[in-house]
N, C-alpha and C positions, 0 to 999 in steps of 0.2 A: 504493499500500500504506500503510495507517494504522500509524504506528509509536508512537502516543501511548497513554497509559493515563490513565483518568479516574476519580476517586472523588468522588461527590456526598455532601456532608456532610448527614446528617439532624438532627445535633445540633451546629451550628457554634458556638453561643454558650452561655455558662453559664445564660442565661435560656431556652434552648431547652426545649420539652417533652420528657419521656422518649419514646423511640421503640421501645424493645424490642430494638434491634439494637446494633451496635458504635458507632453514631454516624455511620456512613458506608456507602455501598454502591457497588460497582464498576458503571460504566455505559459504554455505547458512546461512545467519544471523539468519533466523527464524527456522532453523532445530535444533534438539537436538544434543549436542556435549559432554557435560560434564558428566563424569561418576559419578553415584550417591555416590560412595565411595570416591570421590576426597576430600581431606582434606580441600580444600578451601570451599567446600559445607558443610561438616560435622562438621568442627572445625573453620571455618574462618581462616585457616592457610595459609596465603599467604599475598601478598602485591600488591599495584597498583599505578599507576599514571594517572592523567587525563590531557591531553594537549589540550589547545585551538588552533584550526586551523582557521586562519583568511585569507580569500581570497586565500586559498590553501597553506598557509604557517604555519608549525607547530611552535608555539611560545616556545622559550626557551627549544628546543629539547634536547640539550646537558645537561643542568642543570637537566632536568627531568630524563634522562638516568643515570646521576650520582646519583641522589637521589634514583632511582630504585636499584642501586647497594648497596647504603647505607642501604636500608631496608633489602636487602638480607643478609648483613653482620650481622645486629643487630639480625636477626632471625635465624642465623646459617643455612641459605639456600645456595645452590650453587649460585655462581655469575652469574647474567644474561649475556648472550652473547650479548654484546652491539651492535656489528655490525649487528647481525640478527635483534634485536629489532629496530635499526635505519632503516634498510632496509624495515622492515615490516611496519613501520609507514609511510614511503614515498610511498611505493607500495599501502598501503591502501588508502592514499589520492588520488593517481593517479586513483585507481579503482573507488573510490567514485565519483570523478569528471567526469570520463567517463560515469557513470550511471546517475548522477544527475546534472552535470555542476558544475561550481565553485560557491560555496555558500559563503556568507559573513562570517558566523560563523558556524563551526561544532566543534566536539570534538573527540579526540582519547583517548580511555581508554585502558591502558596497564595493564594486570592482569597476575600474575604469582603465582601459588600455589605450595604446596609441592607435589602435585600429588595424585594419588590413594594410599590409605593407604596400606603400606607393600612393595610398589614397589621401592621407592627411586627415582623415575622418576618425574621431575617437569613438570607441565602443564602450558602452557602460550597462550595467545591470544591477539589480538588487535582488538578493536571494535570501529567503527566510525559511528557517526550519527549527526543529527541536534540537537542542544541543545534547552533548553527552552528559551523563550524571557525574557531577563534580563533588559529590558528597565526601568521598574519601579524601580527595586532594585538599579539601577545605579543613580537614582534620590534621594533615601533615604530610609532607613530601620529603624525600631524600634527594640531595642536590650535589652535583660536582661542579668545580670551577674549571673552565677550559680557556686556553689562550685564543683570543680572537685574531691574533696575528697583526693587528694594527696598533700604533701608538694611541694614546688617550686623545691626542689633538688632531686625529686624522681628518675630522670634519673641516678644520681650518687649513690643514696643509694639503689635503687632497679631496676637494669637494665634489670631484667627479666620481668618487666612490660611493656617493649618495647615502652616506651614513646619516640617519635622522629622517630619511624618507621611508614610508611603509610600502616598499616595492613588492611586486609579485615574485621577485627572485629570492625564493625561500629555500633553495636546495641546501645551502651551507647550514641554515638553521635546522633543517630536518636531519642533516648528517649529524649535527651536534647532539640532537636528541637521541639519535640511534647510538652514538657513542656513550651517552649517559646510561642508556639502557644496558649496554655491554658492561658497564662498570657497576651495575646493580642500583642505579639511581633513577629518579623520575624526571629530573629537569637539570637545567644548566644555569650557571652564572658565568657570563663572559668576563674575561679579564684582559686589559689591554697589554700589549707587549712590554710596556714600560711599568706594569705593576698596579694599575688602578682597576677597581671594581666598576663594571659597566651596566649590563642589563641581562635578562634572559632572552632566549630566542623569541618568546612571545610575551614577555612580561617585564615589569620594572622591579627593582630590588628595594626593599625597605629594611632599614637597619635601626634597631633600638638599643640605646645604652642609657639605662636609668630613665630619667624624664626628658630624654632627647631622642628624637626620631629624625633620621637623615635618608637621603636618596642621592645617588649620583647625579650630578647636574648635566643638563642636556647639551652643553657646548662640546661634549665629548662624542658627538654623533649618536646620541641616545634619543630614542623616540619619546617625546613628551607624553606622559601617561595620563589618560583621563581618570582611570581608577586610582592611580597614585595620588592625584590631586584630591580625590574624595577621601582617601586614607589620611591625608594630612588634615583635612577638615575634621575627621573623627577624632584624631589625637589633639588637635589644637582646642577643640571644644572641651577637652578634659584637662587643659592647662599644660599640655606637654609641648615643648618647643620643637619646631620642625625646621629643617633646612636642606638646601641643595648644595652639595659640596663635591670636590674632587676627593674621593675616598681610596686610600691605598688598600689594595686587596687583602693585605695582612690584617687589616682591622675587621675584617668579616669574622674571623675566628674569635675576636675579643667582644663580639656582640652579646647583649643579653638575649636578644631575639631577632630572627630574620624571617622575612616574608618574600615571596614572589606574587605579584598582583598584576591582574589583567582583566580585560572588560568582561569576558564571559565566565571565566573560572572564579573571578573575584579574588579573595586573598587566601593564599596557601601558606601556612606557617612551615618553616623548615625545621625538620626534626633532626637532620644530619647533613653536615656540609663537609665533604672530602674526608669522611671518617670521624669527624667530631660530632658527638650528639649535642642537641640544644633542647633545653626544656621548653615545652609548649604550654602556655597559659590557655587551656581549652575554653574557659569561660570568656577570656578576652577575644580569642579567635572567633568564637560563635557570635559575640557581640558585634565584632567588626564586620563579619559577613552579613549579619542581619541589617546593619546600618547600610552597607553597600547595596544590598538587594532592595532597600526600601527608598532609595533615592528617587526624587521626582523632579530633579533639575538637571 
């Protein structure tokens, strides 16, 4: 049984020609749609966002749309038509609910590619479906640190490497997760070649020491996290100081607590990093995830 909902964007970019419709059309999710010469398929030349939809509400929709535009800018692609993408997400949620009812957690994946090679016309779609069950990972995960192979200042020295853009080129990230599995772990924290903590393949890192919570700052080619921002709000409301910093990787082992956080999985406390066990405050982890899942902004 197909549980997905698909909307094809007829006007994904601000440079797209007028189409006479809302800028998107609903399509059969399990039918073929993408041209085999689309650069998103042949080159991974495009970008995406994944939005958690909880009880019918898209979480952090505007920050995700802003980040969509940032990826386009970094990749020298036409700016996404934000109004069309916003309407498509909301229409997709409505369509999904009509077919399947209101579900506790689904996701909306927004994808825009450079289009069929040689045409200069962008391709875009919004895909909605039920996500996997993250109950276990919200209780705790085992993590290994892996060298990303770049210096922490790579975004400044080599902007053509597109660090900080959410590109479709995820082969290296998937390879890192397979390496983690070979080492008996669930996930990864990337470390720069000059020894700074960065991010996970699909997540941001949160580090707590006493009444201070930090995350690696984004000028290191790190994707600005929408869930990470909400985590900071959670701790700040409890009088805990938060900051963005350049964090030497050696300080990870000195933390009182560590999390990996992302839009659909939410917050996963780290139980073990590179063989070192970390105590998990189960009540705090549950409270944090309840907060993240209850966001309405």
